[in-house]
SERO-4910 file (N, C-alpha, C, O; in steps of 0.05 Angstrom, whole numbers):
BEGIN
 pado doro    nc1    nc2    nc3   cac1   cac2   cac3    cc1    cc2    cc3    oc1    oc2    oc3
  Met    A   -228     35   -567   -262     48   -590   -258     19   -605   -242      0   -606
  Thr    A   -291     30   -619   -295      3   -631   -309     17   -656   -325     36   -652
  Val    A   -305     10   -675   -315     25   -701   -326      9   -722   -314    -13   -724
  Leu    A   -343     12   -738   -351      0   -763   -342      6   -783   -350     28   -792
  Gly    A   -322    -11   -800   -305    -11   -814   -320    -19   -844   -344    -17   -849
  Pro    A   -301    -28   -861   -318    -35   -889   -325    -57   -887   -310    -73   -876
  Arg    A   -351    -64   -899   -372    -83   -898   -387    -91   -870   -395   -113   -862
  Arg    A   -389    -68   -859   -396    -61   -833   -388    -86   -814   -403    -98   -800
  Arg    A   -363    -92   -817   -347   -101   -796   -336    -92   -777   -323    -72   -781
  Ala    A   -337   -104   -749   -320    -81   -731   -298    -86   -726   -290   -110   -724
  Leu    A   -278    -58   -723   -245    -55   -717   -252    -38   -697   -267    -18   -693
  Ala    A   -232    -54   -682   -221    -44   -653   -193    -27   -658   -174    -37   -671
  Ile    A   -190      4   -645   -176     18   -655   -171     19   -621   -187     19   -603
  Pro    A   -143     19   -621   -124     23   -586   -135     51   -585   -144     61   -606
  Thr    A   -135     65   -564   -142     82   -553   -110    101   -557   -114    125   -564
  Ser    A    -91     95   -556    -64    109   -557    -69    119   -579    -68    143   -582
  Thr    A    -75    103   -598    -72    110   -633    -86    131   -636    -78    148   -652
  Ile    A   -114    136   -621   -133    153   -630   -125    178   -613   -133    201   -617
  Glu    A   -102    169   -588   -101    201   -578    -79    216   -589    -75    240   -588
  Arg    A    -60    194   -602    -36    203   -622    -48    219   -640    -44    244   -639
  Ala    A    -68    206   -664    -76    216   -676    -83    247   -677    -77    265   -693
  Ile    A   -102    247   -650   -119    267   -641    -91    293   -643    -86    310   -660
  Asp    A    -82    288   -624    -55    306   -615    -42    320   -639    -39    344   -638
  Gln    A    -34    305   -661    -21    311   -694    -44    325   -707    -43    343   -724
  Leu    A    -65    315   -697    -94    343   -715    -87    360   -708    -73    374   -722
  Leu    A    -96    368   -677    -99    392   -663    -66    405   -670    -66    425   -684
  Ala    A    -43    395   -662    -18    406   -671    -12    415   -703     -5    438   -708
  Arg    A    -16    397   -722    -13    403   -745    -35    405   -767    -30    413   -790
  Gly    A    -57    396   -760    -81    395   -775    -76    364   -798    -91    359   -818
  His    A    -58    351   -792    -56    326   -802    -43    308   -791    -26    314   -773
  Val    A    -51    275   -802    -30    252   -786    -14    248   -802    -24    244   -824
  Phe    A     22    248   -799     37    252   -809     43    208   -795     32    194   -777
  Arg    A     64    204   -813     72    172   -806    105    175   -824    110    191   -841
  Ala    A    121    158   -815    146    155   -817    142    138   -840    127    119   -841
  Tyr    A    157    146   -860    159    127   -891    185    126   -898    204    142   -898
  Leu    A    182     95   -906    208     73   -917    209     77   -943    231     74   -951
  Gly    A    187     84   -964    185     78   -987    198     58   -997    219     59  -1009
  Ala    A    179     30   -988    183      5   -995    168    -15   -994    164    -27   -973
  Gly    A    153    -23  -1022    126    -43  -1018    141    -71  -1005    160    -83  -1016
  Leu    A    129    -78   -984    135   -102   -972    117   -131   -975     94   -126   -981
  Arg    A    123   -154   -973    103   -171   -969    114   -191   -954    137   -187   -947
  Pro    A     99   -219   -946    114   -242   -926    126   -258   -943    117   -262   -965
  Leu    A    142   -266   -936    154   -293   -954    141   -314   -955    134   -324   -934
  Arg    A    135   -326   -981    112   -345   -985    116   -368  -1003    123   -360  -1025
  Gly    A    114   -393  -1001    114   -413  -1018    147   -424  -1016    160   -430   -996
  Glu    A    154   -423  -1045    186   -436  -1053    203   -402  -1048    228   -403  -1047
  Arg    A    194   -383  -1046    210   -360  -1042    219   -363  -1010    241   -355  -1003
  Arg    A    202   -372   -996    209   -378   -964    239   -405   -964    262   -403   -955
  Gln    A    225   -425   -977    248   -448   -978    273   -434   -987    295   -437   -977
  Asp    A    269   -415  -1011    301   -406  -1021    322   -385   -990    344   -385   -980
  Ser    A    295   -373   -988    312   -353   -966    314   -374   -941    331   -366   -925
  Ala    A    307   -390   -936    308   -404   -912    341   -414   -909    351   -415   -887
  Ala    A    355   -420   -933    384   -425   -937    398   -396   -924    417   -398   -908
  Ala    A    388   -370   -932    406   -351   -940    403   -334   -913    419   -317   -904
  Ser    A    378   -342   -900    375   -323   -874    367   -350   -848    350   -368   -851
  Ser    A    380   -346   -830    390   -366   -812    363   -385   -803    361   -409   -804
  Ser    A    341   -366   -795    311   -366   -789    298   -372   -811    283   -392   -809
  Gly    A    299   -362   -830    281   -366   -853    254   -340   -858    235   -341   -874
  Arg    A    260   -320   -841    241   -301   -838    253   -271   -846    276   -264   -846
  Gly    A    229   -256   -852    241   -233   -853    213   -220   -882    196   -236   -891
  Val    A    215   -198   -890    198   -190   -913    211   -184   -937    234   -178   -933
  Leu    A    205   -183   -957    210   -186   -984    206   -152   -998    184   -144  -1002
  Val    A    221   -141  -1001    220   -114  -1021    203   -123  -1048    218   -134  -1064
  Val    A    187   -122  -1054    169   -119  -1086    159    -90  -1092    140    -90  -1107
  Asp    A    168    -69  -1083    169    -39  -1090    190    -28  -1076    199    -36  -1055
  Val    A    201      1  -1098    215     19  -1080    206     43  -1096    206     44  -1120
  Asp    A    197     63  -1079    188     88  -1085    213    109  -1096    227    121  -1080
  Pro    A    217    110  -1129    245    117  -1137    244    152  -1121    261    164  -1134
  Glu    A    233    170  -1102    240    189  -1092    235    179  -1060    234    197  -1044
  Gly    A    232    160  -1052    233    153  -1026    261    147  -1013    281    146  -1026
  Pro    A    261    141   -981    283    141   -967    297    108   -976    320    101   -974
  Ser    A    274     92   -984    293     59   -985    316     65  -1017    337     54  -1022
  Lys    A    302     88  -1035    316     77  -1057    344     95  -1048    366     88  -1057
  Arg    A    341    118  -1031    361    135  -1030    383    113  -1011    407    116  -1015
  Ala    A    375     94   -993    390     82   -982    403     61  -1000    425     50   -995
  Gly    A    389     57  -1021    399     27  -1033    382      9  -1033    389    -10  -1047
  Leu    A    365      7  -1025    347    -27  -1018    336    -30  -1051    331    -10  -1065
  Leu    A    334    -58  -1059    335    -60  -1087    312    -79  -1080    308    -88  -1057
  Leu    A    295    -85  -1108    277   -103  -1109    289   -133  -1101    312   -140  -1106
  Gly    A    266   -153  -1087    284   -178  -1079    296   -180  -1060    299   -204  -1054
  Asp    A    312   -158  -1037    321   -154  -1024    303   -164  -1004    279   -158  -1006
  Leu    A    314   -180   -980    295   -192   -951    306   -181   -929    328   -185   -918
  Ile    A    283   -163   -921    289   -150   -900    290   -168   -872    269   -179   -866
  Thr    A    317   -171   -853    309   -190   -831    309   -172   -804    293   -177   -786
  Ser    A    325   -152   -803    323   -141   -783    322   -105   -790    329    -93   -810
  Trp    A    310    -97   -767    311    -60   -765    325    -55   -741    313    -67   -723
  Asn    A    344    -43   -734    356    -29   -711    358    -58   -691    352    -60   -667
  Ser    A    371    -81   -711    374   -102   -693    344   -113   -677    346   -121   -654
  Lys    A    320   -113   -689    299   -121   -677    291   -141   -697    283   -131   -718
  Pro    A    291   -162   -696    279   -185   -708    257   -178   -731    242   -160   -723
  Ile    A    251   -188   -761    231   -169   -774    218   -202   -784    232   -218   -796
  Glu    A    196   -206   -777    177   -233   -789    161   -229   -802    158   -245   -821
  Arg    A    142   -205   -799    116   -196   -812    114   -169   -823    120   -150   -808
  Val    A    107   -162   -845    103   -136   -856     94   -123   -831    104   -100   -828
  Arg    A     77   -131   -812     63   -114   -795     84   -104   -766     79    -90   -747
  Asp    A    104   -114   -772    125   -113   -752    143    -84   -764    153    -69   -748
  Val    A    146    -79   -786    154    -62   -803    133    -37   -795    142    -16   -785
  Val    A    101    -42   -803     88    -22   -803     86     -4   -774     83     20   -771
  His    A     89    -25   -754     85    -14   -718    112      7   -718    109     30   -709
  Leu    A    136     -1   -726    163     16   -724    154     39   -740    169     57   -733
  Leu    A    138     47   -757    135     77   -772    119     83   -760     99     71   -768
  Gly    A    113     96   -743    104    120   -722    107    141   -727    124    143   -745
  Pro    A     99    160   -720    106    192   -726    126    200   -704    136    222   -705
  Glu    A    133    180   -682    159    186   -673    188    179   -688    210    189   -685
  Ser    A    181    159   -704    209    154   -730    211    171   -740    235    176   -739
  Ile    A    197    191   -753    206    212   -772    234    227   -767    238    243   -748
  Gly    A    249    222   -782    271    236   -785    296    222   -777    318    232   -777
  Ser    A    287    195   -770    311    178   -758    325    159   -774    321    157   -798
  Thr    A    339    146   -762    358    136   -783    357    104   -773    360     94   -751
  Val    A    352     94   -797    353     56   -781    370     43   -798    377     47   -821
  Asp    A    376     28   -783    397      3   -793    380    -30   -808    374    -49   -793
  Leu    A    377    -30   -827    373    -51   -836    382    -74   -843    391    -73   -866
  Ser    A    384    -93   -835    389   -115   -838    381   -137   -863    362   -152   -861
  Leu    A    393   -136   -879    380   -157   -902    400   -178   -915    424   -182   -909
  Ile    A    383   -191   -936    393   -217   -953    389   -205   -979    368   -195   -985
  Arg    A    411   -204   -997    413   -196  -1023    434   -218  -1031    456   -222  -1022
  Gly    A    417   -233  -1054    428   -247  -1069    444   -278  -1051    462   -293  -1058
  Gly    A    431   -278  -1031    449   -297  -1018    470   -291   -989    478   -304   -970
  Ala    A    474   -260   -999    496   -248   -979    478   -232   -947    453   -231   -946
  Ser    A    494   -223   -928    481   -211   -913    490   -182   -914    513   -179   -908
  Ala    A    475   -153   -923    483   -128   -927    472   -114   -899    454   -125   -886
  Thr    A    480    -93   -892    468    -74   -878    465    -45   -887    486    -35   -894
  Leu    A    444    -31   -889    444     -6   -896    427      7   -876    413     -5   -859
  Gln    A    431     41   -881    421     57   -865    402     76   -885    407     87   -907
  Ala    A    375     75   -867    353     96   -880    343    118   -866    334    111   -844
  Ser    A    342    137   -870    334    160   -864    302    165   -875    292    168   -897
  Leu    A    287    162   -840    257    153   -859    245    181   -854    247    194   -834
  Ala    A    230    188   -878    216    215   -877    188    214   -871    174    195   -865
  Ser    A    183    242   -876    152    237   -869    133    242   -887    138    258   -906
  Val    A    108    228   -885     95    231   -906     63    239   -900     53    239   -877
  Leu    A     48    247   -923     10    251   -914      8    233   -936     19    234   -957
  Tyr    A     -6    219   -929    -26    202   -955    -55    227   -962    -69    239   -946
  Asp    A    -57    229   -986    -77    253   -988    -97    243  -1004    -93    240  -1028
  Ser    A   -120    237   -992   -141    223  -1007   -155    245  -1022   -166    236  -1043
  Arg    A   -158    267  -1018   -161    286  -1044   -146    286  -1062   -156    296  -1082
  Ala    A   -124    279  -1064   -108    278  -1090   -106    256  -1107    -86    255  -1121
  Arg    A   -122    240  -1108   -116    207  -1109   -103    196  -1103    -89    182  -1118
  Gly    A   -102    198  -1079    -71    171  -1060    -51    181  -1060    -34    170  -1045
  Gln    A    -40    213  -1080    -12    226  -1075      2    224  -1051    -12    225  -1031
  Leu    A     17    222  -1049     33    217  -1028     49    251  -1028     62    259  -1048
  Arg    A     46    264  -1006     61    290   -994     81    288   -979     77    283   -955
  Tyr    A    106    289   -987    134    289   -971    126    319   -956    113    339   -964
  Ser    A    142    311   -927    150    338   -911    183    326   -900    198    341   -887
***
């Protein structure tokens, strides 16, 4: 399906995404997603070069924010960690993580491989369910 988005640009939304959203709306009245509670960004510039030595591929996503009440904090994720894989699947872009946070992941426990201070580490995070409430000025509601 194609719809007009911001600045009148066309956005293509996969039919499967729409079907999942409709199923959740009918069943719960809201669309929930799995929630890790970490702000991520791709590696850029000098950080990519620094991380290349630590990560054999120089790939991964950098943790730039941790929700103090979210699953990432409970799992022990820290600012500056470089997430390199999710349940043994390589992570190269933030989009890779976003695709893994579908409603089917709510409540699951994931193994995060990461680089912290030049050393490899593995953490387990239990994903929460979250609803972004636009009426409450963007506040998150956990379930």
